[in-house]
Jmol script that loads the backbone (N, CA, C; Angstrom):
load data "model"
ATOM      1  N   MET A   1     -12.990 -12.764  58.601  1.00  0.00           N
ATOM      2  CA  MET A   1     -12.439 -13.886  57.869  1.00  0.00           C
ATOM      3  C   MET A   1     -13.199 -14.091  56.552  1.00  0.00           C
ATOM      4  N   PHE A   2     -14.512 -14.024  56.594  1.00  0.00           N
ATOM      5  CA  PHE A   2     -15.307 -14.182  55.381  1.00  0.00           C
ATOM      6  C   PHE A   2     -14.951 -13.107  54.367  1.00  0.00           C
ATOM      7  N   ARG A   3     -14.735 -11.888  54.842  1.00  0.00           N
ATOM      8  CA  ARG A   3     -14.374 -10.775  53.960  1.00  0.00           C
ATOM      9  C   ARG A   3     -13.028 -11.038  53.277  1.00  0.00           C
ATOM     10  N   ASN A   4     -12.052 -11.552  54.028  1.00  0.00           N
ATOM     11  CA  ASN A   4     -10.747 -11.863  53.458  1.00  0.00           C
ATOM     12  C   ASN A   4     -10.854 -12.960  52.398  1.00  0.00           C
ATOM     13  N   LEU A   5     -11.695 -13.939  52.648  1.00  0.00           N
ATOM     14  CA  LEU A   5     -11.888 -15.024  51.692  1.00  0.00           C
ATOM     15  C   LEU A   5     -12.519 -14.496  50.402  1.00  0.00           C
ATOM     16  N   VAL A   6     -13.506 -13.641  50.523  1.00  0.00           N
ATOM     17  CA  VAL A   6     -14.163 -13.051  49.363  1.00  0.00           C
ATOM     18  C   VAL A   6     -13.179 -12.200  48.575  1.00  0.00           C
ATOM     19  N   LEU A   7     -12.399 -11.383  49.257  1.00  0.00           N
ATOM     20  CA  LEU A   7     -11.402 -10.538  48.583  1.00  0.00           C
ATOM     21  C   LEU A   7     -10.345 -11.388  47.878  1.00  0.00           C
ATOM     22  N   THR A   8      -9.935 -12.453  48.517  1.00  0.00           N
ATOM     23  CA  THR A   8      -8.943 -13.347  47.914  1.00  0.00           C
ATOM     24  C   THR A   8      -9.522 -14.006  46.666  1.00  0.00           C
ATOM     25  N   LEU A   9     -10.752 -14.486  46.737  1.00  0.00           N
ATOM     26  CA  LEU A   9     -11.385 -15.121  45.580  1.00  0.00           C
ATOM     27  C   LEU A   9     -11.599 -14.121  44.447  1.00  0.00           C
ATOM     28  N   LEU A  10     -12.013 -12.908  44.770  1.00  0.00           N
ATOM     29  CA  LEU A  10     -12.186 -11.881  43.738  1.00  0.00           C
ATOM     30  C   LEU A  10     -10.859 -11.535  43.085  1.00  0.00           C
ATOM     31  N   SER A  11      -9.822 -11.424  43.883  1.00  0.00           N
ATOM     32  CA  SER A  11      -8.486 -11.129  43.339  1.00  0.00           C
ATOM     33  C   SER A  11      -8.023 -12.249  42.417  1.00  0.00           C
ATOM     34  N   LEU A  12      -8.256 -13.463  42.845  1.00  0.00           N
ATOM     35  CA  LEU A  12      -7.878 -14.615  42.028  1.00  0.00           C
ATOM     36  C   LEU A  12      -8.670 -14.638  40.729  1.00  0.00           C
ATOM     37  N   LEU A  13      -9.959 -14.349  40.806  1.00  0.00           N
ATOM     38  CA  LEU A  13     -10.802 -14.311  39.624  1.00  0.00           C
ATOM     39  C   LEU A  13     -10.329 -13.238  38.646  1.00  0.00           C
ATOM     40  N   VAL A  14      -9.989 -12.068  39.153  1.00  0.00           N
ATOM     41  CA  VAL A  14      -9.487 -10.982  38.298  1.00  0.00           C
ATOM     42  C   VAL A  14      -8.156 -11.382  37.671  1.00  0.00           C
ATOM     43  N   LEU A  15      -7.279 -11.979  38.446  1.00  0.00           N
ATOM     44  CA  LEU A  15      -5.973 -12.406  37.940  1.00  0.00           C
ATOM     45  C   LEU A  15      -6.134 -13.449  36.834  1.00  0.00           C
ATOM     46  N   VAL A  16      -6.953 -14.460  37.069  1.00  0.00           N
ATOM     47  CA  VAL A  16      -7.179 -15.500  36.065  1.00  0.00           C
ATOM     48  C   VAL A  16      -7.832 -14.896  34.827  1.00  0.00           C
ATOM     49  N   GLY A  17      -8.787 -13.995  35.010  1.00  0.00           N
ATOM     50  CA  GLY A  17      -9.443 -13.329  33.882  1.00  0.00           C
ATOM     51  C   GLY A  17      -8.460 -12.545  33.039  1.00  0.00           C
ATOM     52  N   ASN A  18      -7.541 -11.845  33.690  1.00  0.00           N
ATOM     53  CA  ASN A  18      -6.535 -11.081  32.954  1.00  0.00           C
ATOM     54  C   ASN A  18      -5.592 -11.991  32.182  1.00  0.00           C
ATOM     55  N   VAL A  19      -5.230 -13.102  32.769  1.00  0.00           N
ATOM     56  CA  VAL A  19      -4.350 -14.048  32.080  1.00  0.00           C
ATOM     57  C   VAL A  19      -5.064 -14.619  30.856  1.00  0.00           C
ATOM     58  N   VAL A  20      -6.314 -15.025  31.012  1.00  0.00           N
ATOM     59  CA  VAL A  20      -7.085 -15.574  29.894  1.00  0.00           C
ATOM     60  C   VAL A  20      -7.293 -14.508  28.822  1.00  0.00           C
ATOM     61  N   ALA A  21      -7.665 -13.305  29.229  1.00  0.00           N
ATOM     62  CA  ALA A  21      -7.872 -12.214  28.257  1.00  0.00           C
ATOM     63  C   ALA A  21      -6.570 -11.895  27.541  1.00  0.00           C
ATOM     64  N   GLY A  22      -5.471 -11.871  28.256  1.00  0.00           N
ATOM     65  CA  GLY A  22      -4.166 -11.623  27.634  1.00  0.00           C
ATOM     66  C   GLY A  22      -3.821 -12.696  26.631  1.00  0.00           C
ATOM     67  N   LYS A  23      -4.145 -13.929  26.933  1.00  0.00           N
ATOM     68  CA  LYS A  23      -3.884 -15.040  26.018  1.00  0.00           C
ATOM     69  C   LYS A  23      -4.726 -14.900  24.764  1.00  0.00           C
ATOM     70  N   LEU A  24      -5.993 -14.531  24.932  1.00  0.00           N
ATOM     71  CA  LEU A  24      -6.860 -14.374  23.773  1.00  0.00           C
ATOM     72  C   LEU A  24      -6.385 -13.237  22.881  1.00  0.00           C
ATOM     73  N   VAL A  25      -5.972 -12.152  23.474  1.00  0.00           N
ATOM     74  CA  VAL A  25      -5.470 -11.023  22.699  1.00  0.00           C
ATOM     75  C   VAL A  25      -4.197 -11.430  21.971  1.00  0.00           C
ATOM     76  N   PHE A  26      -3.318 -12.145  22.657  1.00  0.00           N
ATOM     77  CA  PHE A  26      -2.072 -12.568  22.032  1.00  0.00           C
ATOM     78  C   PHE A  26      -2.357 -13.495  20.852  1.00  0.00           C
ATOM     79  N   ASP A  27      -3.261 -14.462  21.046  1.00  0.00           N
ATOM     80  CA  ASP A  27      -3.581 -15.395  19.970  1.00  0.00           C
ATOM     81  C   ASP A  27      -4.196 -14.686  18.775  1.00  0.00           C
ATOM     82  N   ASP A  28      -4.854 -13.559  19.009  1.00  0.00           N
ATOM     83  CA  ASP A  28      -5.546 -12.829  17.954  1.00  0.00           C
ATOM     84  C   ASP A  28      -4.607 -11.871  17.212  1.00  0.00           C
ATOM     85  N   ARG A  29      -3.389 -11.721  17.708  1.00  0.00           N
ATOM     86  CA  ARG A  29      -2.477 -10.747  17.121  1.00  0.00           C
ATOM     87  C   ARG A  29      -1.922 -11.152  15.771  1.00  0.00           C
ATOM     88  N   GLU A  30      -1.619 -12.393  15.603  1.00  0.00           N
ATOM     89  CA  GLU A  30      -0.987 -12.808  14.352  1.00  0.00           C
ATOM     90  C   GLU A  30      -1.480 -14.187  13.942  1.00  0.00           C
ATOM     91  N   LYS A  31      -1.789 -14.316  12.658  1.00  0.00           N
ATOM     92  CA  LYS A  31      -2.203 -15.602  12.107  1.00  0.00           C
ATOM     93  C   LYS A  31      -1.357 -15.898  10.885  1.00  0.00           C
ATOM     94  N   GLU A  32      -1.452 -17.136  10.420  1.00  0.00           N
ATOM     95  CA  GLU A  32      -0.725 -17.546   9.232  1.00  0.00           C
ATOM     96  C   GLU A  32      -1.680 -18.296   8.317  1.00  0.00           C
ATOM     97  N   VAL A  33      -1.560 -18.014   7.032  1.00  0.00           N
ATOM     98  CA  VAL A  33      -2.379 -18.706   6.041  1.00  0.00           C
ATOM     99  C   VAL A  33      -1.488 -19.094   4.866  1.00  0.00           C
ATOM    100  N   LYS A  34      -1.806 -20.212   4.245  1.00  0.00           N
ATOM    101  CA  LYS A  34      -1.099 -20.665   3.046  1.00  0.00           C
ATOM    102  C   LYS A  34      -2.096 -20.633   1.903  1.00  0.00           C
ATOM    103  N   ILE A  35      -1.725 -19.953   0.819  1.00  0.00           N
ATOM    104  CA  ILE A  35      -2.615 -19.784  -0.325  1.00  0.00           C
ATOM    105  C   ILE A  35      -1.914 -20.284  -1.581  1.00  0.00           C
ATOM    106  N   LYS A  36      -2.570 -21.179  -2.292  1.00  0.00           N
ATOM    107  CA  LYS A  36      -2.047 -21.718  -3.567  1.00  0.00           C
ATOM    108  C   LYS A  36      -2.244 -20.659  -4.645  1.00  0.00           C
ATOM    109  N   THR A  37      -1.198 -20.406  -5.426  1.00  0.00           N
ATOM    110  CA  THR A  37      -1.236 -19.386  -6.473  1.00  0.00           C
ATOM    111  C   THR A  37      -0.923 -20.021  -7.831  1.00  0.00           C
ATOM    112  N   SER A  38      -0.927 -19.183  -8.852  1.00  0.00           N
ATOM    113  CA  SER A  38      -0.563 -19.640 -10.194  1.00  0.00           C
ATOM    114  C   SER A  38       0.826 -19.125 -10.590  1.00  0.00           C
ATOM    115  N   ALA A  39       1.619 -18.732  -9.616  1.00  0.00           N
ATOM    116  CA  ALA A  39       2.967 -18.207  -9.875  1.00  0.00           C
ATOM    117  C   ALA A  39       3.862 -19.283 -10.487  1.00  0.00           C
ATOM    118  N   VAL A  40       4.815 -18.854 -11.341  1.00  0.00           N
ATOM    119  CA  VAL A  40       5.682 -19.834 -12.002  1.00  0.00           C
ATOM    120  C   VAL A  40       7.177 -19.556 -11.857  1.00  0.00           C
ATOM    121  N   CYS A  41       7.558 -18.367 -11.402  1.00  0.00           N
ATOM    122  CA  CYS A  41       8.994 -18.057 -11.417  1.00  0.00           C
ATOM    123  C   CYS A  41       9.382 -17.065 -10.324  1.00  0.00           C
ATOM    124  N   GLY A  42      10.643 -16.727 -10.322  1.00  0.00           N
ATOM    125  CA  GLY A  42      11.169 -15.769  -9.356  1.00  0.00           C
ATOM    126  C   GLY A  42      10.588 -14.374  -9.529  1.00  0.00           C
ATOM    127  N   MET A  43      10.272 -14.001 -10.753  1.00  0.00           N
ATOM    128  CA  MET A  43       9.647 -12.685 -10.977  1.00  0.00           C
ATOM    129  C   MET A  43       8.245 -12.665 -10.371  1.00  0.00           C
ATOM    130  N   CYS A  44       7.539 -13.763 -10.514  1.00  0.00           N
ATOM    131  CA  CYS A  44       6.207 -13.885  -9.898  1.00  0.00           C
ATOM    132  C   CYS A  44       6.345 -13.767  -8.377  1.00  0.00           C
ATOM    133  N   LYS A  45       7.326 -14.475  -7.838  1.00  0.00           N
ATOM    134  CA  LYS A  45       7.580 -14.465  -6.395  1.00  0.00           C
ATOM    135  C   LYS A  45       7.798 -13.043  -5.901  1.00  0.00           C
ATOM    136  N   ALA A  46       8.682 -12.320  -6.568  1.00  0.00           N
ATOM    137  CA  ALA A  46       8.989 -10.947  -6.157  1.00  0.00           C
ATOM    138  C   ALA A  46       7.743 -10.057  -6.242  1.00  0.00           C
ATOM    139  N   ARG A  47       6.982 -10.210  -7.296  1.00  0.00           N
ATOM    140  CA  ARG A  47       5.787  -9.379  -7.508  1.00  0.00           C
ATOM    141  C   ARG A  47       4.740  -9.642  -6.429  1.00  0.00           C
ATOM    142  N   ILE A  48       4.449 -10.909  -6.158  1.00  0.00           N
ATOM    143  CA  ILE A  48       3.435 -11.266  -5.154  1.00  0.00           C
ATOM    144  C   ILE A  48       3.880 -10.826  -3.764  1.00  0.00           C
ATOM    145  N   GLU A  49       5.118 -11.138  -3.395  1.00  0.00           N
ATOM    146  CA  GLU A  49       5.613 -10.770  -2.065  1.00  0.00           C
ATOM    147  C   GLU A  49       5.622  -9.252  -1.883  1.00  0.00           C
ATOM    148  N   ARG A  50       6.043  -8.517  -2.905  1.00  0.00           N
ATOM    149  CA  ARG A  50       6.073  -7.051  -2.817  1.00  0.00           C
ATOM    150  C   ARG A  50       4.666  -6.489  -2.637  1.00  0.00           C
ATOM    151  N   ASN A  51       3.728  -6.929  -3.463  1.00  0.00           N
ATOM    152  CA  ASN A  51       2.369  -6.394  -3.375  1.00  0.00           C
ATOM    153  C   ASN A  51       1.697  -6.757  -2.053  1.00  0.00           C
ATOM    154  N   LEU A  52       1.946  -7.951  -1.548  1.00  0.00           N
ATOM    155  CA  LEU A  52       1.380  -8.321  -0.248  1.00  0.00           C
ATOM    156  C   LEU A  52       1.992  -7.491   0.877  1.00  0.00           C
ATOM    157  N   SER A  53       3.254  -7.084   0.716  1.00  0.00           N
ATOM    158  CA  SER A  53       3.897  -6.284   1.773  1.00  0.00           C
ATOM    159  C   SER A  53       3.224  -4.923   1.939  1.00  0.00           C
ATOM    160  N   PHE A  54       2.512  -4.457   0.916  1.00  0.00           N
ATOM    161  CA  PHE A  54       1.799  -3.177   1.006  1.00  0.00           C
ATOM    162  C   PHE A  54       0.392  -3.342   1.593  1.00  0.00           C
ATOM    163  N   GLU A  55      -0.065  -4.568   1.745  1.00  0.00           N
ATOM    164  CA  GLU A  55      -1.389  -4.832   2.327  1.00  0.00           C
ATOM    165  C   GLU A  55      -1.330  -4.559   3.831  1.00  0.00           C
ATOM    166  N   LYS A  56      -2.224  -3.729   4.312  1.00  0.00           N
ATOM    167  CA  LYS A  56      -2.267  -3.386   5.732  1.00  0.00           C
ATOM    168  C   LYS A  56      -2.446  -4.651   6.563  1.00  0.00           C
ATOM    169  N   GLY A  57      -1.604  -4.835   7.570  1.00  0.00           N
ATOM    170  CA  GLY A  57      -1.697  -5.981   8.468  1.00  0.00           C
ATOM    171  C   GLY A  57      -0.796  -7.143   8.114  1.00  0.00           C
ATOM    172  N   VAL A  58      -0.206  -7.141   6.919  1.00  0.00           N
ATOM    173  CA  VAL A  58       0.681  -8.242   6.530  1.00  0.00           C
ATOM    174  C   VAL A  58       2.044  -8.044   7.191  1.00  0.00           C
ATOM    175  N   LYS A  59       2.462  -9.061   7.927  1.00  0.00           N
ATOM    176  CA  LYS A  59       3.765  -9.030   8.604  1.00  0.00           C
ATOM    177  C   LYS A  59       4.860  -9.598   7.704  1.00  0.00           C
ATOM    178  N   GLU A  60       4.512 -10.681   6.998  1.00  0.00           N
ATOM    179  CA  GLU A  60       5.499 -11.347   6.138  1.00  0.00           C
ATOM    180  C   GLU A  60       4.767 -12.197   5.112  1.00  0.00           C
ATOM    181  N   ALA A  61       5.309 -12.224   3.904  1.00  0.00           N
ATOM    182  CA  ALA A  61       4.765 -13.071   2.841  1.00  0.00           C
ATOM    183  C   ALA A  61       5.935 -13.729   2.123  1.00  0.00           C
ATOM    184  N   THR A  62       5.881 -15.047   2.018  1.00  0.00           N
ATOM    185  CA  THR A  62       6.946 -15.795   1.366  1.00  0.00           C
ATOM    186  C   THR A  62       6.334 -16.809   0.406  1.00  0.00           C
ATOM    187  N   LEU A  63       6.688 -16.692  -0.861  1.00  0.00           N
ATOM    188  CA  LEU A  63       6.175 -17.614  -1.871  1.00  0.00           C
ATOM    189  C   LEU A  63       7.209 -18.684  -2.167  1.00  0.00           C
ATOM    190  N   ASP A  64       6.787 -19.938  -2.091  1.00  0.00           N
ATOM    191  CA  ASP A  64       7.615 -21.058  -2.514  1.00  0.00           C
ATOM    192  C   ASP A  64       7.232 -21.347  -3.965  1.00  0.00           C
ATOM    193  N   VAL A  65       8.130 -21.010  -4.889  1.00  0.00           N
ATOM    194  CA  VAL A  65       7.820 -21.120  -6.310  1.00  0.00           C
ATOM    195  C   VAL A  65       7.555 -22.569  -6.711  1.00  0.00           C
ATOM    196  N   LYS A  66       8.294 -23.496  -6.144  1.00  0.00           N
ATOM    197  CA  LYS A  66       8.136 -24.906  -6.523  1.00  0.00           C
ATOM    198  C   LYS A  66       6.720 -25.411  -6.224  1.00  0.00           C
ATOM    199  N   SER A  67       6.207 -25.096  -5.045  1.00  0.00           N
ATOM    200  CA  SER A  67       4.858 -25.558  -4.672  1.00  0.00           C
ATOM    201  C   SER A  67       3.771 -24.552  -5.061  1.00  0.00           C
ATOM    202  N   LYS A  68       4.187 -23.334  -5.432  1.00  0.00           N
ATOM    203  CA  LYS A  68       3.280 -22.239  -5.796  1.00  0.00           C
ATOM    204  C   LYS A  68       2.409 -21.790  -4.621  1.00  0.00           C
ATOM    205  N   VAL A  69       2.899 -21.990  -3.410  1.00  0.00           N
ATOM    206  CA  VAL A  69       2.147 -21.640  -2.210  1.00  0.00           C
ATOM    207  C   VAL A  69       2.816 -20.451  -1.523  1.00  0.00           C
ATOM    208  N   VAL A  70       2.003 -19.429  -1.254  1.00  0.00           N
ATOM    209  CA  VAL A  70       2.492 -18.267  -0.516  1.00  0.00           C
ATOM    210  C   VAL A  70       2.028 -18.400   0.932  1.00  0.00           C
ATOM    211  N   THR A  71       2.984 -18.265   1.852  1.00  0.00           N
ATOM    212  CA  THR A  71       2.696 -18.307   3.278  1.00  0.00           C
ATOM    213  C   THR A  71       2.693 -16.870   3.776  1.00  0.00           C
ATOM    214  N   ILE A  72       1.578 -16.478   4.389  1.00  0.00           N
ATOM    215  CA  ILE A  72       1.405 -15.085   4.820  1.00  0.00           C
ATOM    216  C   ILE A  72       1.139 -15.046   6.314  1.00  0.00           C
ATOM    217  N   ARG A  73       1.954 -14.272   7.024  1.00  0.00           N
ATOM    218  CA  ARG A  73       1.686 -13.976   8.442  1.00  0.00           C
ATOM    219  C   ARG A  73       1.043 -12.602   8.488  1.00  0.00           C
ATOM    220  N   TYR A  74      -0.086 -12.497   9.195  1.00  0.00           N
ATOM    221  CA  TYR A  74      -0.830 -11.244   9.181  1.00  0.00           C
ATOM    222  C   TYR A  74      -1.563 -10.999  10.494  1.00  0.00           C
ATOM    223  N   ASN A  75      -1.970  -9.743  10.688  1.00  0.00           N
ATOM    224  CA  ASN A  75      -2.750  -9.335  11.848  1.00  0.00           C
ATOM    225  C   ASN A  75      -4.226  -9.407  11.448  1.00  0.00           C
ATOM    226  N   PRO A  76      -5.010 -10.308  12.065  1.00  0.00           N
ATOM    227  CA  PRO A  76      -6.409 -10.466  11.672  1.00  0.00           C
ATOM    228  C   PRO A  76      -7.292  -9.270  12.014  1.00  0.00           C
ATOM    229  N   ARG A  77      -6.793  -8.357  12.824  1.00  0.00           N
ATOM    230  CA  ARG A  77      -7.567  -7.140  13.120  1.00  0.00           C
ATOM    231  C   ARG A  77      -7.459  -6.125  11.992  1.00  0.00           C
ATOM    232  N   LYS A  78      -6.474  -6.312  11.116  1.00  0.00           N
ATOM    233  CA  LYS A  78      -6.252  -5.339  10.053  1.00  0.00           C
ATOM    234  C   LYS A  78      -6.573  -5.865   8.661  1.00  0.00           C
ATOM    235  N   THR A  79      -6.587  -7.180   8.483  1.00  0.00           N
ATOM    236  CA  THR A  79      -6.898  -7.775   7.181  1.00  0.00           C
ATOM    237  C   THR A  79      -7.448  -9.175   7.401  1.00  0.00           C
ATOM    238  N   ASP A  80      -7.885  -9.791   6.328  1.00  0.00           N
ATOM    239  CA  ASP A  80      -8.391 -11.162   6.427  1.00  0.00           C
ATOM    240  C   ASP A  80      -8.009 -11.939   5.167  1.00  0.00           C
ATOM    241  N   VAL A  81      -8.319 -13.217   5.166  1.00  0.00           N
ATOM    242  CA  VAL A  81      -7.909 -14.094   4.062  1.00  0.00           C
ATOM    243  C   VAL A  81      -8.518 -13.643   2.737  1.00  0.00           C
ATOM    244  N   ASP A  82      -9.766 -13.193   2.755  1.00  0.00           N
ATOM    245  CA  ASP A  82     -10.401 -12.730   1.512  1.00  0.00           C
ATOM    246  C   ASP A  82      -9.656 -11.534   0.922  1.00  0.00           C
ATOM    247  N   LYS A  83      -9.220 -10.607   1.755  1.00  0.00           N
ATOM    248  CA  LYS A  83      -8.463  -9.441   1.270  1.00  0.00           C
ATOM    249  C   LYS A  83      -7.098  -9.866   0.735  1.00  0.00           C
ATOM    250  N   LEU A  84      -6.476 -10.847   1.383  1.00  0.00           N
ATOM    251  CA  LEU A  84      -5.172 -11.324   0.919  1.00  0.00           C
ATOM    252  C   LEU A  84      -5.305 -11.996  -0.451  1.00  0.00           C
ATOM    253  N   LYS A  85      -6.354 -12.796  -0.607  1.00  0.00           N
ATOM    254  CA  LYS A  85      -6.596 -13.434  -1.907  1.00  0.00           C
ATOM    255  C   LYS A  85      -6.905 -12.380  -2.971  1.00  0.00           C
ATOM    256  N   ALA A  86      -7.656 -11.351  -2.609  1.00  0.00           N
ATOM    257  CA  ALA A  86      -7.970 -10.272  -3.559  1.00  0.00           C
ATOM    258  C   ALA A  86      -6.697  -9.553  -3.983  1.00  0.00           C
ATOM    259  N   ASN A  87      -5.771  -9.359  -3.058  1.00  0.00           N
ATOM    260  CA  ASN A  87      -4.495  -8.713  -3.371  1.00  0.00           C
ATOM    261  C   ASN A  87      -3.723  -9.540  -4.395  1.00  0.00           C
ATOM    262  N   ILE A  88      -3.660 -10.837  -4.178  1.00  0.00           N
ATOM    263  CA  ILE A  88      -2.950 -11.722  -5.111  1.00  0.00           C
ATOM    264  C   ILE A  88      -3.635 -11.697  -6.473  1.00  0.00           C
ATOM    265  N   SER A  89      -4.962 -11.725  -6.474  1.00  0.00           N
ATOM    266  CA  SER A  89      -5.733 -11.681  -7.717  1.00  0.00           C
ATOM    267  C   SER A  89      -5.470 -10.378  -8.482  1.00  0.00           C
ATOM    268  N   LYS A  90      -5.489  -9.252  -7.787  1.00  0.00           N
ATOM    269  CA  LYS A  90      -5.242  -7.957  -8.433  1.00  0.00           C
ATOM    270  C   LYS A  90      -3.823  -7.862  -8.978  1.00  0.00           C
ATOM    271  N   THR A  91      -2.916  -8.644  -8.395  1.00  0.00           N
ATOM    272  CA  THR A  91      -1.541  -8.682  -8.876  1.00  0.00           C
ATOM    273  C   THR A  91      -1.449  -9.446 -10.188  1.00  0.00           C
ATOM    274  N   GLY A  92      -2.484 -10.253 -10.482  1.00  0.00           N
ATOM    275  CA  GLY A  92      -2.519 -10.968 -11.756  1.00  0.00           C
ATOM    276  C   GLY A  92      -2.453 -12.469 -11.645  1.00  0.00           C
ATOM    277  N   TYR A  93      -2.557 -12.986 -10.435  1.00  0.00           N
ATOM    278  CA  TYR A  93      -2.421 -14.425 -10.208  1.00  0.00           C
ATOM    279  C   TYR A  93      -3.677 -15.007  -9.573  1.00  0.00           C
ATOM    280  N   ASP A  94      -3.912 -16.293  -9.837  1.00  0.00           N
ATOM    281  CA  ASP A  94      -4.979 -17.000  -9.142  1.00  0.00           C
ATOM    282  C   ASP A  94      -4.581 -17.144  -7.675  1.00  0.00           C
ATOM    283  N   ALA A  95      -5.577 -17.088  -6.803  1.00  0.00           N
ATOM    284  CA  ALA A  95      -5.366 -17.304  -5.369  1.00  0.00           C
ATOM    285  C   ALA A  95      -6.414 -18.316  -4.931  1.00  0.00           C
ATOM    286  N   GLU A  96      -6.065 -19.584  -5.090  1.00  0.00           N
ATOM    287  CA  GLU A  96      -6.989 -20.697  -4.856  1.00  0.00           C
ATOM    288  C   GLU A  96      -8.228 -20.523  -5.730  1.00  0.00           C
ATOM    289  N   GLU A  97      -9.420 -20.386  -5.142  1.00  0.00           N
ATOM    290  CA  GLU A  97     -10.649 -20.295  -5.940  1.00  0.00           C
ATOM    291  C   GLU A  97     -10.872 -18.915  -6.554  1.00  0.00           C
ATOM    292  N   VAL A  98     -10.092 -17.925  -6.138  1.00  0.00           N
ATOM    293  CA  VAL A  98     -10.220 -16.564  -6.672  1.00  0.00           C
ATOM    294  C   VAL A  98      -9.330 -16.455  -7.912  1.00  0.00           C
ATOM    295  N   LEU A  99      -9.960 -16.276  -9.064  1.00  0.00           N
ATOM    296  CA  LEU A  99      -9.203 -16.192 -10.313  1.00  0.00           C
ATOM    297  C   LEU A  99      -8.489 -14.849 -10.434  1.00  0.00           C
ATOM    298  N   ALA A 100      -7.434 -14.849 -11.218  1.00  0.00           N
ATOM    299  CA  ALA A 100      -6.648 -13.637 -11.442  1.00  0.00           C
ATOM    300  C   ALA A 100      -7.519 -12.532 -12.032  1.00  0.00           C
ATOM    301  N   ASP A 101      -7.332 -11.331 -11.533  1.00  0.00           N
ATOM    302  CA  ASP A 101      -8.002 -10.142 -12.064  1.00  0.00           C
ATOM    303  C   ASP A 101      -7.511  -9.918 -13.490  1.00  0.00           C
ATOM    304  N   GLU A 102      -8.418  -9.666 -14.419  1.00  0.00           N
ATOM    305  CA  GLU A 102      -8.051  -9.521 -15.834  1.00  0.00           C
ATOM    306  C   GLU A 102      -7.048  -8.389 -16.059  1.00  0.00           C
ATOM    307  N   ALA A 103      -7.272  -7.245 -15.417  1.00  0.00           N
ATOM    308  CA  ALA A 103      -6.367  -6.104 -15.608  1.00  0.00           C
ATOM    309  C   ALA A 103      -4.977  -6.411 -15.054  1.00  0.00           C
ATOM    310  N   GLY A 104      -4.913  -7.045 -13.892  1.00  0.00           N
ATOM    311  CA  GLY A 104      -3.619  -7.419 -13.314  1.00  0.00           C
ATOM    312  C   GLY A 104      -2.912  -8.459 -14.153  1.00  0.00           C
ATOM    313  N   TYR A 105      -3.665  -9.434 -14.634  1.00  0.00           N
ATOM    314  CA  TYR A 105      -3.105 -10.497 -15.468  1.00  0.00           C
ATOM    315  C   TYR A 105      -2.531  -9.925 -16.761  1.00  0.00           C
ATOM    316  N   ALA A 106      -3.226  -8.963 -17.359  1.00  0.00           N
ATOM    317  CA  ALA A 106      -2.773  -8.357 -18.617  1.00  0.00           C
ATOM    318  C   ALA A 106      -1.436  -7.643 -18.452  1.00  0.00           C
ATOM    319  N   LYS A 107      -1.132  -7.164 -17.249  1.00  0.00           N
ATOM    320  CA  LYS A 107       0.126  -6.442 -16.996  1.00  0.00           C
ATOM    321  C   LYS A 107       1.319  -7.371 -16.762  1.00  0.00           C
ATOM    322  N   LEU A 108       1.061  -8.669 -16.574  1.00  0.00           N
ATOM    323  CA  LEU A 108       2.155  -9.603 -16.311  1.00  0.00           C
ATOM    324  C   LEU A 108       3.004  -9.806 -17.556  1.00  0.00           C
ATOM    325  N   PRO A 109       4.321 -10.045 -17.369  1.00  0.00           N
ATOM    326  CA  PRO A 109       5.154 -10.435 -18.516  1.00  0.00           C
ATOM    327  C   PRO A 109       4.622 -11.746 -19.086  1.00  0.00           C
ATOM    328  N   GLU A 110       4.816 -11.972 -20.371  1.00  0.00           N
ATOM    329  CA  GLU A 110       4.298 -13.175 -21.031  1.00  0.00           C
ATOM    330  C   GLU A 110       4.752 -14.461 -20.333  1.00  0.00           C
ATOM    331  N   CYS A 111       5.990 -14.470 -19.849  1.00  0.00           N
ATOM    332  CA  CYS A 111       6.521 -15.684 -19.223  1.00  0.00           C
ATOM    333  C   CYS A 111       5.821 -16.013 -17.904  1.00  0.00           C
ATOM    334  N   CYS A 112       5.152 -15.029 -17.301  1.00  0.00           N
ATOM    335  CA  CYS A 112       4.477 -15.239 -16.019  1.00  0.00           C
ATOM    336  C   CYS A 112       3.010 -15.609 -16.189  1.00  0.00           C
ATOM    337  N   LYS A 113       2.543 -15.617 -17.420  1.00  0.00           N
ATOM    338  CA  LYS A 113       1.145 -15.968 -17.666  1.00  0.00           C
ATOM    339  C   LYS A 113       1.002 -17.476 -17.790  1.00  0.00           C
ATOM    340  N   LYS A 114      -0.226 -17.956 -17.639  1.00  0.00           N
ATOM    341  CA  LYS A 114      -0.496 -19.395 -17.740  1.00  0.00           C
ATOM    342  C   LYS A 114      -0.061 -19.881 -19.115  1.00  0.00           C
ATOM    343  N   GLY A 115       0.707 -20.942 -19.124  1.00  0.00           N
ATOM    344  CA  GLY A 115       1.199 -21.491 -20.383  1.00  0.00           C
ATOM    345  C   GLY A 115       2.456 -20.791 -20.876  1.00  0.00           C
ATOM    346  N   GLY A 116       2.898 -19.784 -20.143  1.00  0.00           N
ATOM    347  CA  GLY A 116       4.117 -19.080 -20.516  1.00  0.00           C
ATOM    348  C   GLY A 116       5.341 -19.952 -20.253  1.00  0.00           C
ATOM    349  N   MET A 117       6.490 -19.466 -20.640  1.00  0.00           N
ATOM    350  CA  MET A 117       7.720 -20.203 -20.457  1.00  0.00           C
ATOM    351  C   MET A 117       7.948 -20.446 -18.964  1.00  0.00           C
ATOM    352  N   ASP A 118       8.095 -21.703 -18.567  1.00  0.00           N
ATOM    353  CA  ASP A 118       8.354 -22.052 -17.186  1.00  0.00           C
ATOM    354  C   ASP A 118       9.844 -21.877 -16.926  1.00  0.00           C
ATOM    355  N   HIS A 119      10.170 -20.989 -16.016  1.00  0.00           N
ATOM    356  CA  HIS A 119      11.581 -20.739 -15.707  1.00  0.00           C
ATOM    357  C   HIS A 119      11.755 -20.443 -14.225  1.00  0.00           C
ATOM    358  N   GLN A 120      12.942 -20.440 -13.785  1.00  0.00           N
ATOM    359  CA  GLN A 120      13.265 -20.157 -12.381  1.00  0.00           C
ATOM    360  C   GLN A 120      14.014 -18.886 -12.361  1.00  0.00           C
TER     361      GLN A 120
END
end "model"
wireframe off; spacefill off
backbone 0.3
color backbone group
């Protein structure tokens, strides 16, 4: 009887451990971050979303031009927020505290630069 009780408790412990481990792995699979950018128009939106789509681990990137916020769903095992901000910066846009990369900014159309014509 004692042996059966021990086996039952061990089985239960393994089962609960697997459920908890599975939950942790699932929670670690995908995250979402919102990053404020300096984008001003639909061309900016297309450029940022396209470049983020090439970043390893990015599942989806959607920029709301009105709020200038890009929402990114990503796999944290393949990328992180600093890399996502660097991607936006290299594209030529500010990404919160990370200023636009000079070379990327220079390649932007005049209307997409700071102080450029605001359009949709």
